N, C-alpha and C positions, 0 to 999 in steps of 0.2 A: 192816269196812264192805263192803257189797255194792252195786254200781252197776248201774243198768238204764237203758235208753234208749227214749224214745218219739219218733217222728217226728210233729211237729205239723202241719207243712205242707211239702210236699204229702203227703197221706196215702197216696198210691199209690206212694211211693218208699221203702218200708221196707227194701228189700234193699240200699240203697246204703251205709249206715253200720252199723258194729258197735261194741260197747263191751266192753272187758275188764272182767269183773264184779269183779275184785279191785283193779285199779289205776285204773279209770275212764277209761283211754285210749280215745279215739274214733278209729276207723280207717275208711278208705274200702274198700268191697268192690268197687265198680264206678267207672267214669269219670264225671266230672261234665261236663255240657254246658250252657254259658251259654244257648244258644238253646232248650234244653229247660226248664230251671228256673234262675232267677237268684238265688233266695233260699230257704234252708232254715231252718226253725225246729225245733229239737230241744229236748227236755226230758230232763235227766239227773236221775235219782232216786238218792239214797244212803240206805241203811238199815243201821243197826248191828245187832249181835247181842244187844242188851240185853233185859231182861225188865221191862217191855214194850219192844219195839224202837222206836227213834226214827228218824225219817226227815226228809229235807230234799230240796229240788230246786232246780235252776237252769235257766235258759233259755240255749241256745246259738244264736246267729244266725250263719249262714254265708252270705256273699255270694259268688257265683261271678262272677269277672271274665272278660270276653272279651278275651284277650290276643292274638288273631289280627288284630284290626283296629287 
């Protein structure tokens, strides 16, 4: 199975997350700031190597909390 990641919202923050194509593990590439963006919507797509290949997807919602206040 091969995984891919789409940032649904906000669309201009594509460089913040990455995904391991083999394991599906999502990692941060940059810091998150509650005052900049409070909610991220991601879509993870999974595709197998069959003939024809089958695919599925799920939505990941990530809420950023402001822990300073």
